[in-house]
C-alpha positions as CSV (number, residue, x, y, z in Angstrom):
1,M,0.0,0.0,0.0
2,V,1.2,3.5,-0.8
3,Y,0.0,6.3,1.5
4,Q,0.3,10.0,0.7
5,S,-0.5,12.9,3.0
6,A,-0.9,16.2,1.2
7,T,-2.7,19.5,0.9
8,T,-4.7,18.8,-2.2
9,P,-5.7,21.9,-4.3
10,I,-9.3,22.1,-5.5
11,H,-9.9,24.3,-8.5
12,T,-13.3,26.1,-8.3
13,S,-15.1,27.3,-11.4
14,N,-13.8,30.9,-10.9
15,G,-10.2,29.9,-10.8
16,A,-9.6,30.2,-7.1
17,H,-7.6,27.6,-5.3
18,T,-9.0,26.1,-2.1
19,P,-6.6,23.9,-0.1
20,V,-8.0,20.9,1.6
21,N,-5.9,19.3,4.3
22,G,-6.2,15.6,4.5
23,S,-4.8,12.4,3.2
24,S,-5.5,10.2,0.3
25,R,-4.8,6.5,0.0
26,S,-4.7,4.3,-3.0
27,S,-3.7,0.7,-3.6
28,Q,-1.2,-0.6,-6.1
29,T,-2.7,-4.1,-6.0
30,G,-5.4,-5.4,-8.4
31,S,-8.5,-4.5,-6.6
32,G,-7.8,-1.9,-4.0
33,T,-10.0,1.0,-3.0
34,G,-9.1,4.7,-2.5
35,T,-10.2,6.7,0.4
36,G,-9.6,10.3,1.6
37,T,-10.9,13.8,1.5
38,G,-10.2,14.2,-2.1
39,I,-11.4,11.7,-4.7
40,G,-9.1,8.8,-4.0
41,T,-9.1,6.4,-6.8
42,G,-8.7,2.6,-6.4
43,T,-6.3,1.1,-8.9
44,G,-6.5,-2.1,-10.9
45,L,-10.2,-2.9,-11.0
46,G,-11.0,-1.3,-7.6
47,S,-13.3,1.6,-6.9
48,G,-12.4,5.1,-5.9
49,S,-13.9,7.1,-3.1
50,G,-13.6,10.6,-1.5
51,S,-15.6,13.3,0.1
52,A,-14.5,16.7,-1.1
53,L,-16.7,17.1,-4.1
54,S,-19.4,19.8,-4.0
55,H,-22.4,19.8,-6.2
56,S,-22.5,23.6,-6.6
57,H,-19.4,24.1,-8.8
58,S,-17.3,22.4,-11.4
59,K,-14.2,21.3,-9.4
60,K,-10.9,19.7,-10.3
61,L,-9.1,17.2,-8.0
62,I,-5.6,15.7,-8.3
63,I,-5.5,12.0,-8.8
64,R,-2.2,10.0,-8.7
65,R,-1.9,7.3,-11.3
66,R,1.1,4.9,-11.3
67,S,2.7,3.2,-14.2
68,S,2.5,-0.4,-12.9
69,R,0.2,-2.8,-14.7
70,S,-2.3,-2.9,-11.9
71,S,-2.4,0.8,-11.3
72,S,-4.7,2.0,-14.1
73,A,-8.4,1.6,-13.6
74,I,-9.3,3.7,-16.7
75,A,-7.1,2.4,-19.5
76,P,-8.8,0.6,-22.4
77,V,-9.3,-3.1,-22.6
78,K,-8.7,-4.6,-26.0
79,S,-11.4,-7.1,-26.9
80,S,-10.5,-10.8,-27.0
81,V,-13.1,-12.6,-29.1
82,S,-13.6,-16.1,-27.7
83,S,-13.6,-19.0,-30.2
84,R,-14.7,-21.6,-27.6
85,S,-18.1,-22.1,-29.3
86,A,-19.8,-21.5,-32.5
87,I,-22.5,-19.8,-30.5
88,S,-22.0,-16.4,-29.1
89,E,-23.9,-15.6,-25.9
90,Y,-25.7,-12.4,-24.9
91,Y,-24.3,-12.5,-21.4
92,P,-20.9,-10.8,-21.3
93,E,-17.7,-12.8,-20.7
94,S,-15.3,-11.8,-18.0
95,M,-13.0,-9.2,-19.4
96,P,-9.2,-9.1,-19.1
97,E,-7.6,-6.7,-16.7
98,P,-7.2,-3.2,-18.1
99,V,-3.7,-2.4,-19.4
100,P,-2.5,1.2,-19.5
101,S,-1.2,2.4,-22.8
102,Q,1.4,4.6,-21.1
103,S,2.3,5.9,-17.7
104,L,0.0,8.6,-16.4
105,R,1.7,10.4,-13.5
106,S,-1.0,12.9,-12.6
107,K,-4.4,13.8,-14.0
108,K,-7.2,16.1,-12.8
109,L,-10.7,14.6,-12.3
110,I,-13.2,17.2,-13.3
111,Q,-16.8,17.1,-12.1
112,I,-19.2,18.2,-14.9
113,M,-22.6,19.5,-13.7
114,P,-25.8,17.9,-15.2
115,E,-26.8,21.1,-17.0
116,E,-23.5,21.2,-18.8
117,A,-23.3,17.5,-19.5
118,G,-26.6,17.3,-21.3
119,G,-27.8,13.8,-20.4
120,T,-31.5,13.1,-21.0
121,A,-32.1,10.1,-18.8
122,W,-31.6,9.6,-15.0
123,Q,-31.1,5.8,-15.5
124,V,-28.9,4.3,-18.1
125,E,-31.5,1.6,-18.7
126,D,-33.7,4.3,-20.3
127,E,-31.0,5.1,-23.0
128,P,-31.4,3.4,-26.4
129,F,-27.6,2.8,-26.5
130,Y,-27.7,0.6,-23.4
131,H,-27.8,-3.1,-24.3
132,G,-27.8,-4.7,-20.8
133,F,-25.9,-8.0,-20.6
134,M,-24.0,-8.6,-23.8
135,S,-20.8,-10.4,-24.8
136,N,-17.8,-9.1,-26.8
137,N,-18.8,-11.4,-29.6
138,E,-22.3,-9.8,-29.9
139,C,-20.9,-6.3,-29.8
140,K,-18.4,-6.6,-32.6
141,P,-20.9,-6.9,-35.6
142,L,-22.9,-4.0,-34.2
143,L,-20.0,-1.5,-34.3
144,T,-19.1,-0.9,-37.9
145,N,-17.8,2.7,-38.1
146,A,-15.2,4.6,-36.2
147,G,-16.8,6.0,-33.0
148,D,-19.7,3.6,-32.9
149,F,-20.4,2.6,-29.3
150,L,-22.8,1.0,-26.9
151,V,-23.0,0.6,-23.1
152,R,-23.4,-2.8,-21.6
153,R,-22.9,-4.7,-18.4
154,A,-20.1,-7.2,-17.8
155,E,-18.9,-9.4,-14.9
156,I,-15.4,-8.3,-14.0
157,D,-13.6,-10.1,-11.1
158,G,-17.0,-11.3,-9.8
159,E,-18.6,-7.9,-9.8
160,M,-21.1,-6.4,-12.3
161,Q,-19.7,-3.3,-14.1
162,Y,-20.9,-0.9,-16.7
163,V,-18.7,-0.9,-19.8
164,I,-18.5,1.4,-22.8
165,T,-17.6,-0.7,-25.9
166,V,-16.4,1.4,-28.9
167,L,-14.8,0.9,-32.3
168,P,-11.7,3.2,-32.4
169,E,-10.6,5.0,-35.5
170,N,-8.2,3.0,-37.7
171,S,-9.0,-0.2,-35.9
172,N,-10.9,-3.4,-36.6
173,E,-11.0,-4.4,-32.9
174,I,-13.4,-3.1,-30.4
175,T,-12.1,-1.5,-27.2
176,N,-13.8,-1.7,-23.8
177,F,-13.7,1.0,-21.1
178,I,-14.9,0.2,-17.5
179,I,-17.1,3.0,-16.1
180,K,-15.8,3.6,-12.5
181,K,-17.7,5.1,-9.6
182,T,-16.5,7.1,-6.7
183,R,-18.0,5.9,-3.5
184,P,-19.0,8.9,-1.3
185,K,-20.4,11.0,-4.1
186,H,-21.3,8.2,-6.5
187,L,-19.8,10.0,-9.5
188,Y,-19.2,8.1,-12.7
189,Y,-16.0,8.5,-14.7
190,V,-13.8,6.9,-17.2
191,Y,-10.8,9.2,-17.8
192,I,-10.8,12.8,-16.6
193,Y,-14.5,13.9,-16.2
194,A,-16.9,12.8,-13.5
195,F,-20.7,12.8,-13.7
196,K,-23.8,12.2,-11.6
197,T,-25.2,9.7,-14.1
198,I,-23.9,7.5,-16.9
199,S,-26.3,9.3,-19.2
200,D,-24.5,12.5,-18.5
201,L,-21.1,10.9,-19.0
202,I,-22.0,9.5,-22.4
203,A,-23.8,12.7,-23.6
204,Y,-20.8,15.0,-22.6
205,H,-18.1,12.8,-24.1
206,S,-20.1,12.3,-27.3
207,R,-21.3,15.9,-27.8
208,M,-17.9,17.5,-26.9
209,K,-15.9,14.7,-28.5
210,K,-13.8,14.3,-25.4
211,P,-11.6,11.2,-25.6
212,L,-11.9,8.3,-23.2
213,N,-8.2,7.8,-22.8
214,N,-4.9,9.4,-23.8
215,E,-5.0,7.7,-27.2
216,N,-7.9,10.0,-28.2
217,V,-10.5,7.2,-28.5
218,C,-13.8,9.0,-28.8
219,I,-17.5,7.9,-28.9
220,L,-19.5,9.4,-31.7
221,K,-22.6,7.4,-32.5
222,G,-24.6,5.3,-30.0
223,I,-26.0,2.0,-31.5
224,A,-29.6,1.5,-30.5
225,R,-31.0,-1.7,-29.2
226,S,-32.9,-4.0,-31.6
227,D,-36.6,-4.7,-31.4
228,W,-36.0,-8.1,-29.8
229,Q,-34.1,-6.5,-26.9
230,L,-37.1,-5.9,-24.7
231,A,-37.6,-3.6,-21.7
232,H,-38.8,-5.2,-18.5
233,E,-41.7,-2.7,-18.5
234,Q,-43.1,-4.4,-21.7
235,I,-43.5,-7.7,-19.9
236,E,-46.1,-8.7,-17.4
237,R,-46.0,-12.1,-15.5
238,N,-49.4,-13.4,-14.6
239,K,-49.2,-17.1,-13.7
240,K,-46.3,-19.3,-12.7
241,L,-46.2,-22.5,-14.8
242,G,-43.1,-24.1,-13.3
243,E,-39.8,-23.7,-11.6
244,G,-36.4,-25.2,-12.0
245,A,-32.9,-24.9,-10.4
246,F,-32.1,-21.7,-12.2
247,G,-35.4,-20.0,-12.9
248,E,-39.1,-20.0,-13.4
249,V,-41.6,-20.3,-16.3
250,W,-44.5,-17.9,-16.4
251,E,-47.6,-17.3,-18.5
252,G,-47.9,-13.6,-19.2
253,T,-48.3,-10.8,-21.7
254,L,-46.0,-8.7,-23.9
255,N,-46.8,-5.1,-24.8
256,L,-45.9,-4.6,-28.4
257,G,-46.9,-0.9,-28.5
258,V,-50.0,1.2,-29.1
259,F,-50.9,-0.3,-32.5
260,R,-50.1,-3.9,-31.9
261,G,-51.3,-4.2,-28.3
262,Y,-50.7,-7.1,-25.9
263,I,-50.1,-10.7,-26.9
264,P,-50.0,-13.8,-24.7
265,V,-46.5,-15.1,-24.1
266,A,-44.4,-17.6,-22.1
267,I,-41.7,-16.1,-20.0
268,K,-38.5,-17.8,-18.8
269,T,-36.8,-16.0,-15.9
270,L,-33.4,-16.4,-14.4
271,H,-33.2,-16.3,-10.6
272,S,-31.6,-13.0,-9.5
273,G,-29.7,-14.5,-6.6
274,N,-26.2,-16.0,-6.5
275,I,-26.0,-17.0,-10.2
276,S,-22.6,-17.5,-11.8
277,A,-21.6,-16.0,-15.1
278,D,-21.5,-19.5,-16.7
279,E,-25.1,-20.1,-15.6
280,R,-26.2,-16.8,-17.1
281,I,-24.4,-17.7,-20.3
282,K,-26.1,-21.1,-20.5
283,F,-29.5,-19.5,-19.8
284,L,-29.1,-16.9,-22.6
285,R,-27.6,-19.3,-25.1
286,E,-31.2,-20.5,-25.8
287,A,-32.3,-17.0,-26.7
288,N,-29.3,-16.4,-28.9
289,L,-30.0,-19.5,-30.9
290,M,-33.8,-19.0,-31.1
291,L,-33.2,-15.6,-32.6
292,K,-32.0,-17.3,-35.7
293,L,-35.1,-19.5,-36.1
294,S,-38.4,-18.9,-37.9
295,H,-40.6,-21.9,-38.7
296,P,-44.3,-22.8,-38.0
297,N,-43.3,-25.9,-36.1
298,I,-40.8,-24.1,-33.8
299,I,-41.8,-21.9,-30.8
300,K,-41.6,-18.3,-31.9
301,F,-39.0,-16.1,-30.1
302,Y,-40.1,-12.6,-29.2
303,G,-37.1,-11.2,-27.4
304,V,-35.0,-11.1,-24.3
305,A,-34.9,-8.6,-21.5
306,T,-31.4,-8.1,-20.1
307,L,-31.4,-4.5,-19.1
308,K,-31.8,-5.5,-15.4
309,D,-32.6,-8.4,-13.2
310,P,-34.3,-10.8,-13.5
311,I,-33.2,-11.7,-17.0
312,M,-36.1,-12.9,-19.1
313,I,-36.6,-14.8,-22.4
314,V,-40.0,-14.2,-24.0
315,M,-41.5,-16.7,-26.3
316,E,-44.8,-17.7,-28.0
317,F,-47.3,-19.2,-25.6
318,A,-48.5,-22.7,-26.6
319,S,-51.9,-22.9,-25.1
320,G,-52.3,-26.6,-26.0
321,G,-49.7,-27.6,-23.4
322,S,-47.0,-30.3,-23.9
323,L,-47.3,-33.1,-26.4
324,L,-46.4,-35.6,-23.6
325,A,-49.5,-34.5,-21.6
326,R,-51.6,-34.7,-24.7
327,V,-50.7,-38.3,-25.5
328,Q,-51.1,-39.3,-21.9
329,N,-54.7,-38.0,-21.8
330,T,-56.8,-41.1,-21.4
331,K,-60.2,-39.2,-21.3
332,R,-59.6,-37.8,-24.8
333,P,-56.8,-39.8,-26.3
334,P,-55.4,-38.7,-29.7
335,T,-56.5,-40.6,-32.7
336,D,-54.2,-42.4,-35.1
337,A,-54.5,-39.4,-37.5
338,D,-53.5,-37.0,-34.6
339,K,-50.5,-39.1,-33.9
340,I,-49.3,-39.0,-37.5
341,R,-49.8,-35.2,-37.5
342,Y,-47.7,-34.9,-34.4
343,C,-44.9,-36.9,-35.8
344,A,-45.1,-35.0,-39.1
345,G,-45.1,-31.6,-37.4
346,A,-42.1,-32.5,-35.3
347,A,-40.2,-33.9,-38.4
348,S,-40.9,-30.7,-40.3
349,G,-39.4,-28.5,-37.5
350,L,-36.4,-30.9,-37.1
351,A,-35.8,-30.9,-40.9
352,Y,-35.6,-27.1,-40.7
353,L,-33.1,-27.3,-37.8
354,E,-31.1,-29.8,-39.9
355,T,-30.8,-27.2,-42.8
356,M,-29.8,-24.6,-40.2
357,Q,-27.1,-27.0,-39.0
358,I,-28.5,-26.9,-35.4
359,I,-28.3,-29.9,-33.2
360,H,-31.2,-29.9,-30.7
361,R,-29.8,-32.5,-28.3
362,D,-33.0,-32.8,-26.2
363,I,-35.7,-34.1,-28.5
364,A,-38.5,-35.7,-26.5
365,A,-42.3,-35.5,-26.2
366,R,-41.9,-33.3,-23.1
367,N,-40.1,-30.7,-25.2
368,C,-42.8,-30.5,-27.9
369,L,-45.6,-28.1,-27.3
370,L,-49.0,-27.8,-28.9
371,S,-50.6,-24.7,-30.3
372,A,-54.3,-23.8,-30.0
373,D,-54.8,-25.6,-33.4
374,D,-53.1,-28.7,-32.0
375,E,-50.0,-28.2,-34.1
376,V,-46.6,-29.4,-32.7
377,K,-44.1,-26.7,-31.8
378,L,-40.5,-27.7,-30.9
379,S,-39.3,-25.9,-27.8
380,D,-36.5,-26.0,-25.1
381,F,-33.3,-25.1,-27.0
382,G,-31.3,-24.8,-23.8
383,L,-28.9,-27.7,-24.8
384,S,-29.0,-26.9,-28.6
385,L,-25.8,-26.1,-30.5
386,L,-24.9,-24.5,-33.8
387,G,-22.8,-26.9,-35.8
388,I,-22.6,-30.3,-37.6
389,K,-20.9,-32.4,-34.9
390,Y,-20.1,-31.9,-31.3
391,R,-18.5,-33.9,-28.5
392,E,-19.6,-33.6,-24.9
393,R,-16.9,-34.6,-22.4
394,S,-19.1,-34.5,-19.4
395,M,-22.1,-36.8,-19.6
396,K,-23.7,-36.0,-16.2
397,N,-27.4,-35.4,-15.8
398,V,-28.3,-36.4,-19.4
399,P,-31.6,-37.9,-20.6
400,I,-30.1,-41.4,-21.1
401,R,-33.4,-42.9,-22.3
402,W,-33.5,-40.6,-25.4
403,L,-29.8,-40.7,-26.3
404,S,-28.1,-42.7,-29.1
405,P,-25.5,-45.4,-28.5
406,E,-22.7,-43.2,-29.9
407,T,-23.7,-40.4,-27.5
408,L,-23.8,-42.7,-24.5
409,K,-20.4,-44.3,-25.4
410,H,-18.4,-41.3,-26.8
411,G,-20.4,-38.2,-26.0
412,R,-20.9,-37.5,-29.7
413,F,-23.8,-35.4,-31.0
414,S,-25.0,-34.7,-34.5
415,S,-28.1,-34.5,-36.6
416,K,-28.1,-38.3,-36.7
417,T,-28.2,-38.5,-32.9
418,D,-31.3,-36.2,-33.0
419,V,-32.8,-38.7,-35.4
420,W,-32.4,-41.4,-32.8
421,S,-34.1,-39.2,-30.2
422,F,-36.9,-38.6,-32.6
423,G,-37.4,-42.3,-33.0
424,I,-37.8,-42.6,-29.2
425,T,-40.3,-39.6,-29.4
426,I,-42.3,-41.5,-32.0
427,W,-42.4,-44.4,-29.5
428,E,-43.7,-42.1,-26.8
429,I,-46.5,-40.8,-29.0
430,Y,-47.7,-44.3,-29.8
431,S,-47.2,-45.7,-26.3
432,G,-49.4,-43.2,-24.6
433,G,-46.5,-41.2,-23.2
434,Q,-44.9,-44.1,-21.3
435,E,-41.3,-44.0,-20.1
436,P,-38.9,-45.6,-22.6
437,Y,-37.2,-48.8,-21.3
438,A,-39.4,-48.6,-18.2
439,E,-38.5,-52.2,-17.3
440,I,-34.9,-51.1,-16.6
441,Q,-34.6,-48.5,-13.8
442,D,-30.9,-48.8,-13.3
443,N,-29.4,-46.1,-15.5
444,K,-25.9,-47.7,-15.6
445,E,-27.3,-51.0,-16.7
446,L,-29.5,-49.3,-19.3
447,R,-26.6,-47.4,-20.7
448,R,-24.5,-50.5,-21.1
449,G,-27.4,-52.4,-22.6
450,I,-28.0,-49.7,-25.3
451,I,-24.3,-49.4,-26.1
452,E,-23.9,-53.2,-26.4
453,Q,-27.2,-53.6,-28.3
454,R,-28.6,-55.9,-25.6
455,V,-31.5,-53.5,-24.9
456,K,-33.8,-52.6,-27.7
457,I,-37.2,-50.9,-27.7
458,C,-40.3,-52.7,-29.0
459,S,-43.1,-51.2,-31.0
460,P,-46.2,-50.3,-28.9
461,P,-49.5,-52.2,-29.5
462,G,-51.6,-50.9,-32.3
463,M,-48.8,-49.0,-34.0
464,P,-49.3,-48.9,-37.8
465,P,-46.7,-50.9,-39.8
466,M,-45.6,-47.8,-41.7
467,M,-44.9,-45.9,-38.4
468,Q,-43.0,-49.0,-37.1
469,Q,-40.8,-48.9,-40.2
470,I,-40.1,-45.2,-39.7
471,M,-39.4,-45.6,-36.0
472,F,-37.0,-48.5,-36.4
473,S,-35.1,-46.7,-39.2
474,C,-34.4,-43.9,-36.7
475,L,-33.2,-46.4,-34.1
476,T,-30.6,-48.0,-36.4
477,Y,-27.4,-48.7,-34.4
478,D,-25.1,-47.3,-37.1
479,P,-25.8,-43.5,-37.5
480,K,-24.7,-43.6,-41.1
481,N,-27.7,-45.9,-41.9
482,R,-30.3,-43.6,-40.2
483,P,-32.4,-41.4,-42.4
484,T,-32.0,-37.7,-42.5
485,F,-34.8,-35.4,-41.3
486,Q,-35.3,-34.3,-44.8
487,E,-36.1,-37.9,-45.8
488,L,-38.3,-38.3,-42.7
489,N,-40.1,-35.1,-43.4
490,V,-41.0,-36.3,-47.0
491,K,-42.4,-39.6,-45.8
492,L,-44.4,-38.2,-42.9
493,S,-45.7,-35.2,-44.9
494,A,-47.0,-37.7,-47.5
495,A,-48.7,-39.7,-44.7
496,R,-50.1,-36.7,-42.9
497,P,-53.9,-36.2,-43.1
498,S,-55.3,-32.8,-44.2
499,S,-54.4,-30.2,-41.6
500,S,-57.5,-28.2,-42.1
501,Y,-59.7,-31.3,-41.6
502,F,-58.1,-32.3,-38.3
503,T,-57.8,-28.7,-37.1
504,L,-61.6,-28.4,-37.6
505,S,-62.1,-31.9,-36.1
506,S,-60.1,-30.9,-33.0
507,K,-62.2,-27.8,-32.5
508,I,-65.5,-29.7,-32.9
509,K,-64.4,-32.3,-30.4
510,G,-63.5,-29.5,-28.0
511,L,-67.0,-28.0,-28.3
512,F,-68.5,-31.3,-27.2
513,H,-66.0,-32.2,-24.6
514,F,-67.2,-31.6,-21.0
């Protein structure tokens, strides 16, 4: 620790110098905090604090900045784009420690009053350039011209921080600036100027073209959020439908504006408690993938709310419930024609995923939903991946009864492993929603049996021969000999009864069902 006792001059707006006796303390280690009667600034990724700032005048205070690696809390952070996955996540990755571009021996922190700054919002969440939780990978394609910028949140050393992400002039790499905050007066700053709000900070630096560092990096044009980046105020949760380890599922409404009104939606929320960055990334991976999809047999994605907690994913509400519950309904069981339609609808959605090179990895009747017209909608893309092949090294807590032999043995996933899972789903539909391999409850024994081809599933009673042939073709041991979803879609579409007839039939049955 380095301690300095000094008489710190404060420059008032009229040029007079007012000495303030006291001491300032700052840390040279990575996450120290600064205290004192001036604005002491913590170095590394720490926070600064002080108590001498008045709100009545624009004042300047001396801040010591050392040249060691850990001593600059305001230097830019060069983006390091992760290549760990073909999928980019909305939730920001941990950022590297800021590295100073050169030694800054002494700078003056200047408080800018709100009337001079020109900010228009008290909360940064109200600004169009604020994107909430977002990763470096997602920022890069949005910033195309020199000076383009946005503000987001990122987890840095276990703490949530506001970050300005900008594309500097004559550079193809985005640069990140951590917005620091003084503790006693809660003033926000990046380089020289301090403000009451982040909105003021952005407005002043943008309007006055004040650089964010000593390399003259400026912010010029804020990039606005997309329509799918929703505000929490647009979303209303009405009825809880379920709860899991990391979040809840709600039925609710989404406000699309004056002209479009409210629509019913399903809302997935992430718990706001002690959730790690990895858990947030996994939660938002589903939203990022669904953003790419548009198909009548896939649940529609409306948007994601990441501006504050709780994080929410908003999707189409399937009023018909789950396919599993439908085929388990003994009071009004589905007809053979209904079952073919369900299989055909699922195959159509899966054929689309195959063309998009997306591996679902969790195909089952429980993850198929039904619309009001009794049409299948694929859902639950939490485990899905963009790519042709993937190998999972950790096979803990996986749905063994729906997985292919090569997945259970080697952790391999592909479109052909999805085909196997689809074969099990066909079996569920025709068995009345029974558990696959229910006669074997020991998962280790079941896993070995499937891998060694000692355990095979049998066709349910009353299953049409054509559907038996399709199901068993999906459950072929060698993945090379399994059909593609394109081939399955052609066969099942040809066998599918008229949609209009069965949609009308379902509605008529509903009218007379008590």
